[in-house]
Steps between C-alpha positions, in 0.01 A plus 500: 500500500167658579175314436153642450255345743150433369219392737226293338136587563474187718804601704362850546164359611681261740695789644187710550332210681797453733531876553130553572488216755825605671515664840823674394448639151816712514717191551330313216552799270864529611563131436359531148727798438805308625414195289458721194842660559665161549347364181608809305863462603577129493212256527724194487668604827169506683301215356424166663364185342667576169359302210556609142488872572216470751552595863366620829618784719376562853525820697244469777221560526471405131653263251480507121539258211668629188677406182781665312505574130866568427426578137306811603666566842162474669391329820133399511339474842222245470371445855513655847415335831517583873790374708531480878268625767319777315240295311 
């Protein structure tokens, strides 16, 4: 199954804050791309801290919070934060 990944305005703003303060913008961008691809394919395989469709996935140097709406086959990214050394 393929999901559509939707980033909230807050998640997009979080990402831009992490990206703009990063010393390695290419890696931050690449991590976001990888996370998006993982969430499109099978978000349940990648998520941690599962609670009622809510989860977290980490691919340094960023992590994201998201929830899954199986009725619409959409994954909603709700927050982004820095992980690891590049803060």
